[in-house]
PAVONU-62892 format. One record per atom (N, C-alpha, C): residue number from 0; residue in three letters; atom name; x, y, z. Coordinates in steps of 0.1 Angstrom, whole numbers, padded with zeros to 4 digits, always signed. Atoms other than C-alpha are relative to their C-alpha. Layout:
BEGIN
> num/residu/atome/u/v/w
> NUM/Ala/CA/X/Y/Z
...
//
This chain:
BEGIN
> num/residu/atome/u/v/w
> 0/Met/N/+0014/+0001/-0004
> 0/Met/CA/+0242/+0334/+0266
> 0/Met/C/-0008/-0008/-0011
> 1/Thr/N/+0007/+0008/+0009
> 1/Thr/CA/+0219/+0308/+0251
> 1/Thr/C/-0014/+0005/-0003
> 2/Lys/N/+0014/-0004/+0003
> 2/Lys/CA/+0187/+0315/+0233
> 2/Lys/C/-0010/-0010/+0005
> 3/Gln/N/+0010/+0009/-0005
> 3/Gln/CA/+0156/+0301/+0248
> 3/Gln/C/-0010/-0003/-0012
> 4/Arg/N/+0009/+0004/+0011
> 4/Arg/CA/+0135/+0282/+0222
> 4/Arg/C/-0014/+0000/+0005
> 5/Lys/N/+0014/+0001/-0003
> 5/Lys/CA/+0098/+0285/+0221
> 5/Lys/C/-0005/-0014/-0002
> 6/Pro/N/+0005/+0013/+0003
> 6/Pro/CA/+0079/+0253/+0225
> 6/Pro/C/-0008/-0001/-0013
> 7/Lys/N/+0007/+0001/+0013
> 7/Lys/CA/+0065/+0240/+0192
> 7/Lys/C/-0015/+0000/+0003
> 8/Thr/N/+0014/+0000/-0001
> 8/Thr/CA/+0029/+0247/+0188
> 8/Thr/C/-0006/-0009/-0011
> 9/Thr/N/+0006/+0009/+0010
> 9/Thr/CA/+0008/+0221/+0171
> 9/Thr/C/-0013/+0006/-0004
> 10/Arg/N/+0013/-0005/+0006
> 10/Arg/CA/-0020/+0231/+0148
> 10/Arg/C/-0011/-0010/+0002
> 11/Val/N/+0010/+0010/-0002
> 11/Val/CA/-0038/+0198/+0152
> 11/Val/C/+0001/-0006/+0014
> 12/Pro/N/-0001/+0006/-0014
> 12/Pro/CA/-0047/+0186/+0187
> 12/Pro/C/+0004/-0015/+0000
> 13/Lys/N/-0004/+0014/-0002
> 13/Lys/CA/-0031/+0154/+0198
> 13/Lys/C/-0010/-0006/+0011
> 14/Thr/N/+0011/+0005/-0008
> 14/Thr/CA/-0061/+0135/+0212
> 14/Thr/C/+0001/-0015/+0002
> 15/Arg/N/-0001/+0014/-0001
> 15/Arg/CA/-0050/+0099/+0209
> 15/Arg/C/+0013/-0005/+0006
> 16/Asn/N/-0012/+0007/-0006
> 16/Asn/CA/-0025/+0075/+0226
> 16/Asn/C/+0006/+0009/+0010
> 17/Gly/N/-0006/-0009/-0011
> 17/Gly/CA/-0021/+0096/+0257
> 17/Gly/C/+0004/+0014/-0004
> 18/Asn/N/-0003/-0013/+0005
> 18/Asn/CA/-0022/+0128/+0238
> 18/Asn/C/+0013/+0002/-0007
> 19/Thr/N/-0013/+0000/+0007
> 19/Thr/CA/+0008/+0119/+0217
> 19/Thr/C/-0002/-0001/-0015
> 20/Trp/N/+0004/+0002/+0015
> 20/Trp/CA/-0010/+0112/+0183
> 20/Trp/C/-0011/+0009/-0003
> 21/Thr/N/+0011/-0007/+0006
> 21/Thr/CA/-0032/+0132/+0161
> 21/Thr/C/-0010/-0010/-0004
> 22/Glu/N/+0010/+0009/+0006
> 22/Glu/CA/-0064/+0117/+0147
> 22/Glu/C/+0005/-0007/-0012
> 23/Ser/N/-0006/+0005/+0013
> 23/Ser/CA/-0046/+0113/+0114
> 23/Ser/C/+0010/-0011/+0003
> 24/Gln/N/-0010/+0010/-0003
> 24/Gln/CA/-0017/+0094/+0130
> 24/Gln/C/-0007/-0013/+0005
> 25/Tyr/N/+0007/+0012/-0005
> 25/Tyr/CA/-0042/+0071/+0148
> 25/Tyr/C/-0006/-0008/-0011
> 26/Phe/N/+0006/+0007/+0011
> 26/Phe/CA/-0061/+0062/+0117
> 26/Phe/C/+0010/-0005/-0010
> 27/Ser/N/-0011/+0005/+0009
> 27/Ser/CA/-0029/+0059/+0097
> 27/Ser/C/+0006/-0013/+0006
> 28/Arg/N/-0005/+0012/-0006
> 28/Arg/CA/-0017/+0033/+0122
> 28/Arg/C/-0009/-0012/-0002
> 29/Ile/N/+0010/+0011/+0002
> 29/Ile/CA/-0049/+0013/+0119
> 29/Ile/C/+0001/-0005/-0014
> 30/Arg/N/-0001/+0004/+0014
> 30/Arg/CA/-0046/+0014/+0081
> 30/Arg/C/+0012/-0008/-0003
> 31/Ser/N/-0013/+0007/+0001
> 31/Ser/CA/-0010/+0002/+0083
> 31/Ser/C/-0001/-0014/+0005
> 32/Ile/N/+0001/+0014/-0006
> 32/Ile/CA/-0019/-0027/+0106
> 32/Ile/C/-0009/-0008/-0008
> 33/Leu/N/+0009/+0008/+0008
> 33/Leu/CA/-0048/-0038/+0084
> 33/Leu/C/+0007/-0004/-0013
> 34/Arg/N/-0007/+0004/+0012
> 34/Arg/CA/-0026/-0037/+0053
> 34/Arg/C/+0010/-0011/+0003
> 35/Asn/N/-0010/+0010/-0003
> 35/Asn/CA/+0001/-0056/+0070
> 35/Asn/C/-0006/-0014/+0004
> 36/Gly/N/+0006/+0013/-0004
> 36/Gly/CA/-0023/-0082/+0084
> 36/Gly/C/-0005/-0008/-0012
> 37/Phe/N/+0005/+0007/+0012
> 37/Phe/CA/-0037/-0090/+0049
> 37/Phe/C/+0011/+0000/-0011
> 38/Arg/N/-0011/+0000/+0010
> 38/Arg/CA/-0003/-0089/+0032
> 38/Arg/C/+0001/-0013/-0007
> 39/Tyr/N/+0000/+0013/+0006
> 39/Tyr/CA/-0005/-0127/+0025
> 39/Tyr/C/-0014/-0005/-0003
> 40/Tyr/N/+0014/+0004/+0003
> 40/Tyr/CA/-0042/-0128/+0017
> 40/Tyr/C/+0000/-0008/-0013
> 41/Lys/N/-0001/+0010/+0010
> 41/Lys/CA/-0048/-0158/-0005
> 41/Lys/C/-0003/+0005/-0014
> 42/Pro/N/+0003/-0005/+0013
> 42/Pro/CA/-0065/-0141/-0035
> 42/Pro/C/+0012/+0009/-0006
> 43/Met/N/-0012/-0008/+0005
> 43/Met/CA/-0035/-0116/-0037
> 43/Met/C/+0011/-0009/-0004
> 44/Met/N/-0011/+0009/+0003
> 44/Met/CA/-0011/-0145/-0036
> 44/Met/C/-0002/-0008/-0012
> 45/Leu/N/+0003/+0007/+0012
> 45/Leu/CA/-0029/-0163/-0063
> 45/Leu/C/+0002/+0009/-0013
> 46/Ala/N/-0002/-0009/+0011
> 46/Ala/CA/-0028/-0132/-0085
> 46/Ala/C/+0015/+0002/-0003
> 47/Leu/N/-0014/+0000/+0001
> 47/Leu/CA/+0009/-0130/-0078
> 47/Leu/C/+0006/-0012/-0007
> 48/Glu/N/-0004/+0012/+0006
> 48/Glu/CA/+0014/-0166/-0087
> 48/Glu/C/-0004/-0001/-0015
> 49/Lys/N/+0005/+0000/+0013
> 49/Lys/CA/-0006/-0161/-0119
> 49/Lys/C/+0009/+0008/-0009
> 50/Ala/N/-0008/-0009/+0007
> 50/Ala/CA/+0018/-0134/-0130
> 50/Ala/C/+0015/-0004/+0000
> 51/Ser/N/-0014/+0004/-0001
> 51/Ser/CA/+0049/-0155/-0124
> 51/Ser/C/+0004/-0010/-0011
> 52/Arg/N/-0006/+0011/+0009
> 52/Arg/CA/+0072/-0178/-0144
> 52/Arg/C/+0013/-0004/+0006
> 53/Pro/N/-0013/+0004/-0005
> 53/Pro/CA/+0104/-0197/-0137
> 53/Pro/C/+0010/+0011/-0004
> 54/Ser/N/-0009/-0011/+0003
> 54/Ser/CA/+0133/-0173/-0136
> 54/Ser/C/+0009/-0003/-0013
> 55/Gln/N/-0008/+0001/+0012
> 55/Gln/CA/+0151/-0167/-0169
> 55/Gln/C/+0014/+0006/+0003
> 56/Ser/N/-0013/-0007/-0004
> 56/Ser/CA/+0180/-0150/-0150
> 56/Ser/C/+0011/-0010/+0002
> 57/Ser/N/-0012/+0008/-0002
> 57/Ser/CA/+0215/-0163/-0147
> 57/Ser/C/+0002/-0002/+0015
> 58/Asn/N/-0001/+0001/-0015
> 58/Asn/CA/+0211/-0159/-0109
> 58/Asn/C/-0008/-0013/+0004
> 59/Lys/N/+0006/+0013/-0003
> 59/Lys/CA/+0204/-0195/-0098
> 59/Lys/C/-0008/+0001/+0013
> 60/Lys/N/+0007/-0002/-0012
> 60/Lys/CA/+0191/-0182/-0064
> 60/Lys/C/-0014/+0005/-0003
> 61/Leu/N/+0013/-0005/+0003
> 61/Leu/CA/+0162/-0165/-0081
> 61/Leu/C/-0008/-0011/-0007
> 62/Lys/N/+0008/+0011/+0005
> 62/Lys/CA/+0135/-0191/-0086
> 62/Lys/C/-0012/+0005/-0009
> 63/Lys/N/+0012/-0004/+0008
> 63/Lys/CA/+0106/-0170/-0101
> 63/Lys/C/+0002/+0015/-0003
> 64/Glu/N/+0000/-0014/+0004
> 64/Glu/CA/+0101/-0137/-0119
> 64/Glu/C/-0015/+0003/-0002
> 65/Tyr/N/+0014/-0005/+0000
> 65/Tyr/CA/+0069/-0116/-0120
> 65/Tyr/C/-0002/+0010/-0011
> 66/Gln/N/+0002/-0009/+0011
> 66/Gln/CA/+0055/-0097/-0150
> 66/Gln/C/-0009/+0012/+0005
> 67/Cys/N/+0007/-0012/-0003
> 67/Cys/CA/+0044/-0061/-0145
> 67/Cys/C/-0012/+0001/-0010
> 68/Ala/N/+0012/-0001/+0008
> 68/Ala/CA/+0008/-0057/-0158
> 68/Ala/C/+0000/+0012/-0009
> 69/His/N/+0000/-0013/+0007
> 69/His/CA/+0016/-0022/-0171
> 69/His/C/+0011/+0000/-0011
> 70/Cys/N/-0011/-0001/+0009
> 70/Cys/CA/+0050/-0023/-0187
> 70/Cys/C/+0004/-0013/-0007
> 71/Leu/N/-0002/+0014/+0005
> 71/Leu/CA/+0050/-0061/-0193
> 71/Leu/C/+0015/-0005/+0001
> 72/Lys/N/-0014/+0005/-0003
> 72/Lys/CA/+0087/-0065/-0181
> 72/Lys/C/-0001/-0009/+0011
> 73/Trp/N/-0001/+0011/-0011
> 73/Trp/CA/+0098/-0093/-0158
> 73/Trp/C/+0009/+0005/+0011
> 74/Phe/N/-0008/-0005/-0011
> 74/Phe/CA/+0111/-0085/-0123
> 74/Phe/C/+0001/-0011/+0011
> 75/Pro/N/+0000/+0009/-0011
> 75/Pro/CA/+0122/-0104/-0092
> 75/Pro/C/-0011/+0005/+0010
> 76/Arg/N/+0011/-0003/-0009
> 76/Arg/CA/+0097/-0105/-0063
> 76/Arg/C/+0002/+0013/+0008
> 77/Asn/N/-0002/-0013/-0007
> 77/Asn/CA/+0113/-0076/-0044
> 77/Asn/C/-0001/+0012/-0008
> 78/Lys/N/+0002/-0012/+0008
> 78/Lys/CA/+0107/-0053/-0073
> 78/Lys/C/-0014/+0002/-0005
> 79/Val/N/+0014/-0001/+0004
> 79/Val/CA/+0070/-0059/-0078
> 79/Val/C/-0009/+0002/+0013
> 80/Glu/N/+0009/-0002/-0011
> 80/Glu/CA/+0040/-0049/-0057
> 80/Glu/C/-0014/-0004/-0005
> 81/Ile/N/+0013/+0004/+0003
> 81/Ile/CA/+0004/-0061/-0056
> 81/Ile/C/-0009/+0013/+0001
> 82/Asp/N/+0008/-0012/+0001
> 82/Asp/CA/-0020/-0033/-0067
> 82/Asp/C/-0015/-0004/+0000
> 83/His/N/+0015/+0002/+0000
> 83/His/CA/-0058/-0032/-0061
> 83/His/C/-0005/+0008/-0012
> 84/Asn/N/+0006/-0007/+0012
> 84/Asn/CA/-0077/-0023/-0093
> 84/Asn/C/-0009/+0011/+0006
> 85/Glu/N/+0008/-0011/-0007
> 85/Glu/CA/-0102/-0004/-0070
> 85/Glu/C/+0008/+0004/+0012
> 86/Glu/N/-0008/-0005/-0012
> 86/Glu/CA/-0082/+0018/-0046
> 86/Glu/C/-0007/-0003/+0013
> 87/Cys/N/+0006/+0003/-0013
> 87/Cys/CA/-0087/+0009/-0010
> 87/Cys/C/-0006/+0013/+0006
> 88/Gly/N/+0005/-0013/-0004
> 88/Gly/CA/-0092/+0046/-0003
> 88/Gly/C/+0005/+0004/+0013
> 89/Ser/N/-0005/-0006/-0013
> 89/Ser/CA/-0088/+0067/+0028
> 89/Ser/C/-0006/-0008/+0012
> 90/Leu/N/+0005/+0006/-0012
> 90/Leu/CA/-0092/+0056/+0063
> 90/Leu/C/+0002/+0011/+0010
> 91/Ser/N/-0001/-0011/-0009
> 91/Ser/CA/-0099/+0087/+0084
> 91/Ser/C/-0010/+0001/+0011
> 92/Ser/N/+0010/+0000/-0011
> 92/Ser/CA/-0128/+0078/+0106
> 92/Ser/C/-0005/-0014/+0002
> 93/Tyr/N/+0005/+0013/-0002
> 93/Tyr/CA/-0145/+0048/+0121
> 93/Tyr/C/-0010/-0005/-0011
> 94/Asp/N/+0009/+0004/+0011
> 94/Asp/CA/-0171/+0049/+0093
> 94/Asp/C/+0007/-0005/-0012
> 95/Asp/N/-0008/+0005/+0011
> 95/Asp/CA/-0143/+0042/+0068
> 95/Asp/C/+0005/-0014/+0001
> 96/Ile/N/-0007/+0013/-0003
> 96/Ile/CA/-0131/+0010/+0084
> 96/Ile/C/-0006/-0011/-0008
> 97/Val/N/+0007/+0012/+0007
> 97/Val/CA/-0157/-0015/+0070
> 97/Val/C/+0002/+0001/-0015
> 98/Pro/N/-0002/-0001/+0014
> 98/Pro/CA/-0156/-0001/+0034
> 98/Pro/C/+0015/-0002/-0004
> 99/Phe/N/-0014/+0001/+0002
> 99/Phe/CA/-0118/+0000/+0036
> 99/Phe/C/+0004/-0015/+0000
> 100/Ile/N/-0003/+0014/-0001
> 100/Ile/CA/-0116/-0037/+0047
> 100/Ile/C/-0006/-0007/-0012
> 101/Lys/N/+0007/+0006/+0011
> 101/Lys/CA/-0141/-0047/+0020
> 101/Lys/C/+0008/+0002/-0013
> 102/Arg/N/-0008/-0002/+0013
> 102/Arg/CA/-0120/-0031/-0008
> 102/Arg/C/+0014/-0006/+0001
> 103/Leu/N/-0014/+0006/-0002
> 103/Leu/CA/-0087/-0044/+0008
> 103/Leu/C/-0001/-0015/-0003
> 104/Thr/N/+0001/+0014/+0000
> 104/Thr/CA/-0100/-0080/+0008
> 104/Thr/C/-0009/-0006/-0010
> 105/Val/N/+0009/+0005/+0011
> 105/Val/CA/-0117/-0086/-0025
> 105/Val/C/+0004/-0015/-0003
> 106/Glu/N/-0003/+0015/+0002
> 106/Glu/CA/-0120/-0124/-0032
> 106/Glu/C/+0004/-0003/-0014
> 107/Asp/N/-0003/+0003/+0014
> 107/Asp/CA/-0116/-0122/-0070
> 107/Asp/C/+0014/+0003/-0003
> 108/Ile/N/-0014/-0003/+0003
> 108/Ile/CA/-0080/-0125/-0081
> 108/Ile/C/+0001/+0010/-0012
> 109/Ser/N/-0001/-0010/+0010
> 109/Ser/CA/-0088/-0103/-0111
> 109/Ser/C/-0001/+0014/+0005
> 110/Ala/N/+0000/-0014/-0006
> 110/Ala/CA/-0092/-0074/-0087
> 110/Ala/C/+0014/+0005/+0004
> 111/Tyr/N/-0014/-0004/-0003
> 111/Tyr/CA/-0054/-0073/-0083
> 111/Tyr/C/+0009/+0000/-0012
> 112/Asn/N/-0010/-0001/+0010
> 112/Asn/CA/-0026/-0063/-0106
> 112/Asn/C/+0013/-0001/+0006
> 113/Ile/N/-0013/+0000/-0005
> 113/Ile/CA/+0010/-0070/-0102
> 113/Ile/C/+0008/+0010/-0008
> 114/Leu/N/-0007/-0011/+0007
> 114/Leu/CA/+0030/-0039/-0110
> 114/Leu/C/+0014/+0002/+0006
> 115/Cys/N/-0014/-0003/-0005
> 115/Cys/CA/+0067/-0030/-0108
> 115/Cys/C/-0001/+0012/+0008
> 116/Arg/N/+0001/-0012/-0009
> 116/Arg/CA/+0075/-0003/-0083
> 116/Arg/C/-0001/+0013/-0007
> 117/Pro/N/+0002/-0013/+0007
> 117/Pro/CA/+0079/+0025/-0108
> 117/Pro/C/-0014/+0002/-0006
> 118/Cys/N/+0014/-0001/+0005
> 118/Cys/CA/+0046/+0017/-0125
> 118/Cys/C/-0010/+0002/+0011
> 119/His/N/+0010/-0001/-0011
> 119/His/CA/+0028/+0013/-0092
> 119/His/C/+0001/+0015/+0006
> 120/Lys/N/-0001/-0014/-0005
> 120/Lys/CA/+0042/+0047/-0080
> 120/Lys/C/-0006/+0010/-0009
> 121/Glu/N/+0006/-0008/+0011
> 121/Glu/CA/+0031/+0063/-0113
> 121/Glu/C/-0015/+0000/+0002
> 122/Lys/N/+0014/+0001/-0001
> 122/Lys/CA/-0004/+0049/-0109
> 122/Lys/C/-0005/+0006/+0013
> 123/Thr/N/+0004/-0006/-0012
> 123/Thr/CA/-0006/+0060/-0073
> 123/Thr/C/+0000/+0015/-0001
> 124/Leu/N/-0001/-0014/+0001
> 124/Leu/CA/+0005/+0095/-0081
> 124/Leu/C/-0012/+0005/-0009
> 125/Lys/N/+0011/-0004/+0009
> 125/Lys/CA/-0021/+0097/-0109
> 125/Lys/C/-0013/+0000/+0008
> 126/Tyr/N/+0012/+0001/-0009
> 126/Tyr/CA/-0048/+0086/-0084
> 126/Tyr/C/+0000/+0011/+0010
> 127/Leu/N/+0000/-0011/-0010
> 127/Leu/CA/-0037/+0111/-0058
> 127/Leu/C/-0002/+0014/-0006
> 128/Thr/N/+0002/-0013/+0006
> 128/Thr/CA/-0036/+0140/-0082
> 128/Thr/C/-0014/+0002/-0005
> 129/Ser/N/+0014/-0001/+0005
> 129/Ser/CA/-0070/+0132/-0097
> 129/Ser/C/-0009/+0001/+0012
> 130/Lys/N/+0008/-0001/-0012
> 130/Lys/CA/-0084/+0129/-0062
> 130/Lys/C/+0000/+0014/+0006
> 131/Lys/N/-0001/-0013/-0005
> 131/Lys/CA/-0072/+0164/-0053
> 131/Lys/C/-0008/+0010/-0008
> 132/Lys/N/+0007/-0009/+0009
> 132/Lys/CA/-0090/+0180/-0083
> 132/Lys/C/-0015/+0001/+0003
//
């Protein structure tokens, strides 16, 4: 005899995308699309270029390296991330969209830091824990 499973009950109502997404999932998708759409934003790319140098590696395929603004070590492009000095913040309602885009697309290249992945993760964790307090 097989046990009958109870259907999962959701605590948060799914009101978006044909009742398959929560509000949080909906705004998370918008945030992701905006970040992806501005991934090659010119001021960010100029900040990245400013933190680069010709590769000192023995790997001839590697053309450039990028310096982490925090630990000052040099990394290949796939090991660094572009960080906003001012956090882009949350995106949890329609009222948050315009301020989020303004913080995401700052024109000044000094508004961006190039950080290696561990340093960027550490900075993000500090921001999130301070935000909870």
